[in-house]
C-alpha positions as CSV (number, residue, x, y, z in Angstrom):
1,M,-17.7,2.2,17.1
2,T,-17.1,1.9,21.0
3,A,-13.2,2.6,21.6
4,P,-12.2,6.3,22.7
5,V,-11.3,8.7,20.4
6,I,-7.9,10.6,20.8
7,F,-6.9,13.7,19.2
8,R,-3.2,14.2,18.3
9,P,-0.6,15.4,16.0
10,A,-0.2,13.5,12.7
11,R,2.6,11.1,12.1
12,R,4.2,10.1,8.7
13,A,3.1,7.1,9.0
14,D,-0.5,8.3,9.2
15,L,-0.3,10.0,5.6
16,E,-2.0,7.0,3.5
17,A,-5.4,7.3,5.5
18,I,-5.2,11.3,5.7
19,V,-5.0,11.2,2.1
20,G,-7.6,8.7,1.8
21,L,-9.9,10.8,4.1
22,I,-9.0,14.1,1.7
23,A,-10.1,12.2,-1.1
24,D,-13.0,10.5,0.3
25,D,-15.8,13.0,-1.4
26,G,-16.9,14.2,-4.9
27,I,-14.6,17.1,-4.4
28,G,-11.8,15.4,-3.1
29,R,-12.0,12.5,-5.6
30,G,-11.3,15.1,-8.4
31,R,-8.6,16.7,-6.7
32,E,-6.4,14.1,-5.0
33,S,-4.6,11.1,-6.1
34,V,-5.0,7.8,-3.8
35,D,-4.6,5.1,-6.5
36,H,-1.1,4.2,-6.5
37,G,0.1,4.4,-2.7
38,V,1.1,7.7,-1.2
39,E,2.9,10.0,-4.1
40,P,5.7,11.8,-3.3
41,A,4.3,15.0,-3.7
42,Y,2.4,14.4,-0.5
43,L,5.6,12.8,1.4
44,S,7.3,16.4,0.7
45,A,4.0,18.5,1.7
46,F,3.8,16.5,4.8
47,D,7.5,17.2,5.7
48,A,7.4,20.6,4.8
49,I,4.2,21.4,6.9
50,E,5.8,19.0,10.1
51,R,8.8,21.2,9.9
52,D,6.9,24.6,9.7
53,P,6.1,25.6,13.9
54,N,3.1,27.5,12.6
55,Q,1.4,24.3,11.4
56,L,-0.1,21.7,13.3
57,M,-1.6,18.4,11.6
58,A,-3.9,16.6,13.7
59,V,-5.8,13.3,13.6
60,A,-8.4,11.6,15.4
61,E,-7.8,8.4,16.1
62,A,-10.0,5.2,17.4
63,D,-9.0,1.5,17.5
64,E,-5.5,2.7,16.3
65,Q,-7.3,4.0,13.1
66,V,-7.0,7.2,11.8
67,I,-10.8,8.5,11.4
68,G,-10.4,12.2,11.0
69,Y,-8.0,14.9,10.0
70,M,-7.4,18.7,9.8
71,Q,-4.7,21.0,9.5
72,I,-4.3,24.2,11.9
73,T,-2.1,26.8,10.8
74,F,-1.2,29.5,13.0
75,I,-1.4,33.2,11.7
76,P,0.5,36.0,13.1
77,G,-1.4,39.5,12.0
78,L,-1.3,42.9,12.6
79,S,-5.0,43.4,12.4
80,R,-6.9,42.9,15.6
81,K,-4.2,44.6,17.6
82,G,-1.9,42.2,16.5
83,A,-3.7,39.1,17.1
84,W,-3.1,35.6,16.1
85,R,-5.9,33.5,14.1
86,G,-6.3,29.9,13.8
87,Q,-7.0,28.6,10.3
88,L,-8.5,25.2,10.2
89,E,-8.2,23.4,6.7
90,S,-8.8,20.0,5.2
91,V,-11.1,19.1,8.0
92,R,-12.3,15.4,7.7
93,I,-14.3,12.6,9.7
94,A,-14.5,9.3,8.1
95,A,-18.1,9.1,6.4
96,H,-19.6,6.4,8.2
97,L,-18.7,7.7,11.6
98,R,-20.4,11.2,11.0
99,G,-23.2,12.5,13.0
100,R,-22.1,10.8,16.4
101,G,-20.0,14.3,17.9
102,I,-16.7,13.2,16.7
103,G,-16.1,16.2,14.6
104,A,-17.6,18.4,17.0
105,R,-15.1,17.3,19.8
106,F,-12.4,17.6,17.2
107,F,-13.2,21.1,17.0
108,G,-13.4,21.9,20.5
109,W,-9.7,20.2,20.7
110,A,-8.6,22.3,17.8
111,I,-9.9,25.4,19.0
112,E,-8.1,24.8,22.5
113,Q,-4.9,24.1,20.5
114,C,-5.7,27.8,19.3
115,R,-6.3,29.3,22.3
116,A,-3.2,27.7,23.7
117,R,-1.0,29.3,20.9
118,G,-2.7,32.9,21.9
119,C,-5.0,33.2,18.8
120,G,-7.7,35.5,18.9
121,L,-9.7,34.2,16.4
122,V,-10.3,30.8,14.7
123,Q,-11.3,30.8,10.8
124,L,-12.0,28.4,8.0
125,T,-13.3,28.1,4.6
126,T,-15.4,25.3,3.2
127,D,-16.7,24.8,-0.6
128,R,-20.0,26.1,-1.1
129,Q,-21.2,22.6,-2.4
130,R,-20.3,21.1,1.0
131,G,-23.7,22.0,2.5
132,D,-23.7,19.6,5.6
133,A,-20.5,21.0,6.3
134,L,-21.6,24.5,6.3
135,R,-24.5,23.6,8.7
136,F,-22.1,21.6,10.9
137,Y,-20.0,24.7,11.1
138,E,-22.9,27.1,11.9
139,R,-24.1,24.7,14.7
140,L,-20.3,25.1,16.3
141,G,-20.7,28.7,16.4
142,F,-19.0,29.8,13.1
143,S,-20.6,32.6,11.1
144,A,-20.1,33.5,7.1
145,S,-18.8,36.7,7.9
146,H,-16.5,37.0,4.9
147,H,-16.5,36.3,1.1
148,G,-13.6,34.0,0.5
149,M,-12.0,34.1,-3.1
150,K,-9.3,32.0,-4.4
151,L,-7.0,32.2,-7.8
152,Q,-6.3,28.8,-9.0
153,L,-2.4,28.4,-10.1
154,I,-2.1,24.7,-11.0
């Protein structure tokens, strides 16, 4: 790939590529549905996220193709003297393009979005099975400072 990579807010037209990226590993394949186009639930979720001023769905694009995705949630809070947090979720770079520095640049861009919104902290979670992702985040300066827990409702 020689085309420049740009980072921008996601558009509804990007949704099929985004869902494909989220589903493109063993964990995602078990949770997502990409067999019959973009299901209505994804469209509804996209619209709800897009309407929320504290959400930013972002893509990495090269050669007019979506090659990366993440969702940034800006969270107000009382702790840390009322600091806002940037929560990064569903971070993906196309498998065939990993290891080329795109993810690190995407994170740099995302962190700047958080700074611009006044966040004092950027946080993320990742599945323990994603060893490569854990090592990548640590190289970027993230630390496993907390133990995350989830309760599955559906």
